[in-house]
LOZAKOL-963203 format. One record per residue (C-alpha): residue number from 0; z, y, x. Coordinates in Angstrom, 1 decimal. Example, Ala and Ser with C-alpha at 12.3 -4.5 7.8 and 13.67 -1.06 7.14 Angstrom:
% LOZAKOL-963203
 lotor      Z      Y      X
     0    7.8   -4.5   12.3
     1    7.1   -1.1   13.7
% end
This chain:
% LOZAKOL-963203
 lotor      Z      Y      X
     0  -16.5   43.9   13.7
     1  -14.8   39.9   12.9
     2  -11.2   40.7   12.2
     3   -8.9   39.2   15.0
     4   -6.8   36.6   13.6
     5   -2.8   36.8   15.1
     6   -1.5   33.6   16.6
     7    0.5   30.8   14.5
     8    3.8   32.5   14.1
     9    6.3   29.3   15.9
    10   10.2   29.1   15.6
    11   12.0   29.9   19.0
    12   13.4   27.2   20.9
    13   16.9   27.3   20.9
    14   19.8   25.5   23.1
    15   22.1   23.0   20.9
    16   25.4   24.8   20.5
    17   27.6   21.4   21.1
    18   25.1   19.1   23.7
    19   24.2   21.4   26.8
    20   26.3   20.6   29.2
    21   26.5   22.9   32.5
    22   26.2   20.1   34.9
    23   23.5   17.9   32.5
    24   20.5   16.5   34.8
    25   17.8   15.8   32.1
    26   16.9   18.0   29.1
    27   15.5   16.8   26.1
    28   13.3   18.6   23.5
    29   13.1   17.6   19.9
    30   11.2   20.3   17.5
    31   12.5   23.4   18.6
    32   16.1   22.3   20.0
    33   16.8   21.6   23.7
    34   19.6   19.4   24.8
    35   21.0   19.2   28.2
    36   22.7   15.9   28.8
    37   23.4   13.7   31.5
    38   20.4   10.9   32.8
    39   23.3    8.1   33.9
    40   24.6    8.4   30.2
    41   21.8    8.0   28.8
    42   20.3    5.5   31.0
    43   23.9    3.7   30.7
    44   23.2    3.2   27.1
    45   19.1    2.7   26.6
    46   17.0    0.8   28.4
    47   14.2    2.6   27.6
    48   15.6    5.4   28.8
    49   16.3    3.8   31.8
    50   13.2    2.9   32.5
    51   11.7    6.0   31.8
    52   13.8    8.1   34.8
    53   12.6    5.4   37.4
    54    9.4    6.6   36.3
    55    7.8    9.2   38.8
    56    8.2   12.6   37.3
    57    4.8   13.7   36.1
    58    3.1   16.7   37.6
    59    1.8   18.3   34.4
    60    4.1   20.4   31.8
    61    6.3   18.2   29.6
    62    6.8   21.1   27.2
    63    3.3   22.1   26.8
    64    3.9   25.4   28.7
    65    3.8   26.2   32.1
    66    7.2   25.1   32.6
    67    8.2   21.6   33.3
    68   11.6   22.5   35.0
    69   14.2   24.2   33.1
    70   17.6   25.6   34.8
    71   16.5   22.9   37.7
    72   16.2   20.0   35.0
    73   13.7   18.2   34.1
    74   12.2   18.5   30.1
    75   11.1   15.9   28.5
    76    9.4   16.3   25.1
    77   10.7   13.9   22.4
    78    8.5   13.3   19.2
    79   11.9   13.0   17.1
    80   13.6   15.2   15.0
    81   16.1   17.2   16.0
    82   18.5   16.3   13.6
    83   17.9   12.5   14.6
    84   18.5   12.9   18.5
    85   21.6   15.2   17.7
    86   23.2   12.6   15.8
    87   22.7   10.1   18.5
    88   23.5   11.7   21.3
    89   27.1   12.7   19.2
    90   27.7    9.1   19.0
    91   26.3    8.3   22.5
    92   28.7   11.1   24.0
    93   31.6   10.5   20.8
    94   31.5    7.3   20.2
    95   30.5    6.5   16.3
    96   31.8    8.3   13.7
    97   30.8    7.1   10.4
    98   31.9    8.0    7.1
    99   32.2    6.4    3.7
   100   28.8    5.4    3.6
   101   28.1    8.2    0.9
   102   25.1   10.3    0.9
   103   25.4   12.5    3.8
   104   26.9   10.1    6.0
   105   23.7    7.7    5.1
   106   21.4   11.0    6.6
   107   23.8   10.5   10.1
   108   23.6    7.0   10.1
   109   20.1    6.6    9.5
   110   19.0    8.5   12.2
   111   21.3    6.8   14.1
   112   19.1    3.7   13.6
   113   16.1    5.0   13.5
   114   16.7    6.3   17.1
   115   18.6    3.6   18.2
   116   16.0    1.2   17.7
   117   13.2    3.1   18.8
   118   15.0    3.5   22.5
   119   16.9    0.3   22.5
   120   20.6    1.4   22.2
   121   21.9   -2.3   21.3
   122   25.2   -1.6   20.9
   123   25.3    1.1   18.7
   124   22.2    0.0   16.6
   125   24.3   -3.4   15.7
   126   27.7   -0.9   15.1
   127   25.4    1.6   12.5
   128   24.0   -1.4   10.9
   129   27.3   -3.0   10.3
   130   28.9    0.5    8.8
   131   25.8    0.3    6.7
   132   25.8   -3.4    5.3
   133   29.1   -2.4    3.8
   134   27.2   -0.2    1.4
   135   24.0   -2.7    1.2
   136   25.7   -6.2    1.7
   137   24.0   -9.5    1.6
   138   27.2  -11.6    0.3
   139   28.3  -11.2   -3.5
   140   32.1  -10.9   -2.2
   141   30.2   -7.5   -0.7
   142   28.2   -6.6   -3.5
   143   31.5   -6.7   -6.1
   144   33.5   -4.6   -3.2
   145   30.5   -2.0   -3.0
   146   30.7   -1.9   -7.0
   147   34.1   -1.2   -7.0
   148   33.9    1.8   -4.8
   149   31.2    3.3   -6.9
   150   33.6    2.9   -9.9
   151   36.5    4.6   -8.2
   152   34.4    7.6   -7.6
   153   32.6    8.0  -11.0
   154   36.2    8.5  -12.4
   155   37.5   10.7   -9.9
   156   34.5   13.2   -9.9
   157   33.3   12.3  -13.7
   158   30.1   11.5  -12.7
   159   27.0    8.9  -14.3
   160   26.6    5.5  -11.9
   161   24.2    6.4   -9.0
   162   25.9    9.4   -7.2
   163   27.7    7.6   -4.7
   164   25.7    6.0   -2.5
   165   22.1    7.2   -1.5
   166   18.9    6.5   -2.7
   167   17.9    3.1   -2.7
   168   14.2    3.8   -2.3
   169   15.1    5.7    1.2
   170   17.5    2.3    2.3
   171   14.6   -0.1    1.8
   172   12.1    2.7    3.6
   173   14.6    2.8    6.7
   174   14.9   -1.5    6.4
   175   11.2   -1.3    6.9
   176   11.7    1.2    9.3
   177   13.7   -0.1   11.7
   178   13.0   -4.0   10.8
   179   16.8   -4.5    8.9
   180   15.7   -7.4    6.6
   181   19.3   -7.6    5.5
   182   19.2   -4.3    3.7
   183   16.5   -5.2    1.3
   184   18.3   -7.7   -1.4
   185   21.3   -5.4   -2.0
   186   18.1   -2.4   -2.2
   187   15.9   -4.0   -4.1
   188   18.5   -4.8   -6.7
   189   20.2   -1.8   -7.3
   190   17.2    0.1   -7.9
   191   16.1   -2.6  -10.4
   192   18.9   -1.4  -12.3
   193   17.2    1.8  -13.0
   194   14.3    2.6  -15.7
   195   10.7    3.1  -14.7
   196   11.3    6.6  -15.6
   197   14.2    7.4  -13.4
   198   12.6    5.5  -10.0
   199    9.2    7.5  -10.7
   200    9.9   10.5  -12.5
   201   13.7   11.5  -11.9
   202   15.1   14.5  -13.0
   203   17.1   16.7  -11.3
   204   20.2   15.7  -11.9
   205   19.2   12.2  -11.6
   206   20.7    9.9   -8.6
   207   17.0    9.3   -7.6
   208   15.8   12.7   -7.4
   209   15.0   13.9   -3.9
   210   12.4   14.7   -1.4
   211    8.6   13.4   -2.4
   212    8.8   11.4    0.9
   213   12.6    9.6    0.1
   214   11.1    8.5   -3.6
   215    8.1    6.5   -2.3
   216    7.2    3.0   -1.7
   217    4.9    1.1   -0.5
   218    2.1   -0.2   -3.1
   219    3.8   -3.6   -1.9
   220    7.3   -3.0   -2.4
   221    6.6   -1.3   -5.8
   222    5.0   -5.0   -6.6
   223    7.9   -6.5   -5.4
   224   10.3   -4.0   -7.5
   225    8.3   -4.7  -11.0
   226    8.6   -8.9  -10.1
   227   12.1   -8.3   -9.3
   228   12.7   -6.6  -12.8
   229   10.8   -8.7  -14.8
   230   13.0  -11.9  -13.2
   231   16.1   -9.9  -13.8
   232   15.6   -8.8  -17.6
   233   14.5  -12.6  -17.6
   234   18.1  -13.5  -16.6
   235   20.0  -11.5  -18.7
   236   18.4  -13.6  -21.8
   237   19.2  -16.2  -20.5
   238   22.6  -15.9  -19.8
   239   23.5  -15.2  -23.5
   240   21.6  -17.9  -24.4
   241   23.0  -20.4  -21.7
   242   26.5  -18.9  -23.3
   243   25.1  -19.6  -27.4
   244   24.5  -23.5  -26.0
   245   27.8  -23.9  -25.0
   246   26.5  -24.3  -21.4
   247   30.5  -22.2  -20.4
   248   32.1  -25.7  -21.3
   249   33.5  -27.8  -18.6
   250   33.0  -31.6  -19.2
   251   36.1  -32.1  -21.6
   252   36.7  -28.4  -22.3
   253   36.0  -29.0  -26.1
   254   36.8  -32.5  -27.3
   255   37.7  -33.5  -30.5
   256   41.3  -31.5  -31.2
   257   43.8  -33.9  -30.0
   258   47.6  -34.1  -31.5
   259   49.2  -35.3  -28.4
   260   48.2  -31.8  -26.7
   261   50.7  -29.5  -27.3
   262   49.2  -26.1  -28.5
   263   48.1  -23.3  -25.9
   264   47.3  -26.2  -23.3
   265   45.5  -24.7  -20.5
   266   43.7  -28.6  -20.0
   267   42.1  -28.8  -23.5
   268   40.6  -26.7  -26.2
   269   43.4  -26.1  -29.0
   270   40.8  -25.4  -31.9
   271   37.4  -26.4  -31.2
   272   35.9  -25.5  -34.7
   273   37.8  -21.8  -34.2
   274   36.6  -21.2  -30.9
   275   33.0  -21.9  -31.6
   276   32.6  -19.4  -34.0
   277   34.3  -17.1  -31.8
   278   31.7  -17.8  -29.4
   279   29.3  -17.5  -31.9
   280   30.3  -14.1  -32.7
   281   30.5  -13.0  -28.9
   282   26.9  -13.9  -28.8
   283   25.8  -11.7  -31.5
   284   27.8   -9.1  -29.8
   285   26.4   -9.5  -26.0
   286   22.8  -10.1  -27.8
   287   23.1   -6.9  -29.7
   288   24.6   -4.5  -26.8
   289   22.4   -6.1  -23.9
   290   19.3   -7.4  -25.8
   291   18.8   -5.0  -28.8
   292   20.4   -1.5  -27.8
   293   19.6   -2.2  -24.1
   294   23.3   -0.5  -23.3
   295   25.3   -0.3  -20.5
   296   24.5   -3.2  -18.0
   297   21.4   -4.0  -19.5
   298   19.3   -4.4  -16.3
   299   22.0   -5.9  -14.0
   300   22.5   -9.4  -14.4
   301   25.6   -9.2  -11.5
   302   27.6   -7.0  -14.4
   303   26.3   -8.7  -17.9
   304   28.0  -12.2  -16.4
   305   31.1  -10.5  -15.4
   306   31.6   -9.4  -18.6
   307   30.6  -12.3  -20.5
   308   33.2  -14.2  -18.7
   309   36.0  -11.7  -19.5
   310   34.8  -11.7  -23.4
   311   37.4  -14.3  -24.7
   312   40.4  -13.5  -22.7
   313   39.9   -9.3  -24.0
   314   39.1  -10.3  -27.5
   315   40.3  -13.9  -28.0
   316   43.4  -14.9  -25.9
   317   44.8  -18.1  -28.6
   318   42.7  -20.6  -26.5
   319   43.7  -20.2  -22.6
   320   41.2  -23.8  -22.1
   321   37.9  -22.4  -23.4
   322   38.7  -18.7  -21.8
   323   39.1  -19.6  -18.5
   324   36.2  -21.9  -19.3
   325   33.9  -18.9  -19.6
   326   35.5  -17.0  -16.5
   327   34.7  -20.1  -14.6
   328   31.0  -20.6  -15.9
   329   31.2  -16.8  -15.4
   330   31.6  -17.1  -11.8
   331   29.3  -19.8  -11.4
   332   26.4  -18.0  -13.1
   333   27.4  -14.8  -10.6
   334   27.0  -16.9   -7.7
   335   23.9  -18.5   -8.7
   336   22.6  -15.0   -9.7
   337   23.3  -13.4   -6.1
   338   21.1  -16.7   -4.3
   339   18.4  -16.0   -6.4
   340   17.7  -12.3   -5.8
   341   15.8  -12.7   -2.8
   342   13.6  -14.7   -4.6
   343   12.6  -12.5   -7.4
   344   11.8  -10.0   -4.8
   345    9.8  -12.1   -3.2
   346   11.9  -11.1    0.1
   347   12.0  -14.9    1.1
   348    8.2  -14.5    2.2
   349    7.9  -10.2    3.3
% end
């Protein structure tokens, strides 16, 4: 006699604790959660919901059971996660309440972005995307503010880099899903700062350790990452070589020492020979640190340029002219690097 197969267990369908209104006019089901809300509220904010509710209601069941009506309300099955739908509805009813762009905030914001894009809730999508762009900016000024926040977090929580913001891989995948290319440059650049083992085989305590789905790039984006990392490494080498060749000098920064200039003048170098010796030593230090020992920041050209620009001010302050020339050179290089980043990762053609 053949053994009887028991039906697969299915979790019970539950009503949302916060989004079940007694005067609601429609029930939305996502996974195993029911939300009783108002058609008028959804139709007012979403073109897709407005069109959906304007269509004649089907005669067949919407829940896959014998009932398509519950408590006098039509039940609409949505193929979304209950968490994402909860976050979208909360934002529609109470207004968006975004956090500090940390990992927990990203879970909320990403869900809102997915569904506001899907259901054409344009005003909410715009607000959520603007918020996310604070952490994944398209300007160098925004990037510097982001990094300042990250460094403050590291100091306050005694942790390593990368634990404040969500995985850049998750951001890249979200940007692809919701068609938000403005997030890609900073996300790819952030990801390129990690070693390959940290990206593809992260240990449990590393920033990129997460669910497998969040740590998977498409083959084309893996290719973009590899090409971008190669370009980034080349730029670090070029920066140090440029400093060694004296490219930091302004046109009149290092003339022959003039007896008519006061020592310490902010206009001209007061001791060209001494400054050239100082810069040669700084180049040797930078070469050892970033290219040989591969210490902190070696895969971050923006960080390297900033550090190089501060070396003479920090170590040798007798010649303010050369110190200022070096700082100005570093600022120009950082602006140039930022503009190049999209081309490194082939984002200008993606």
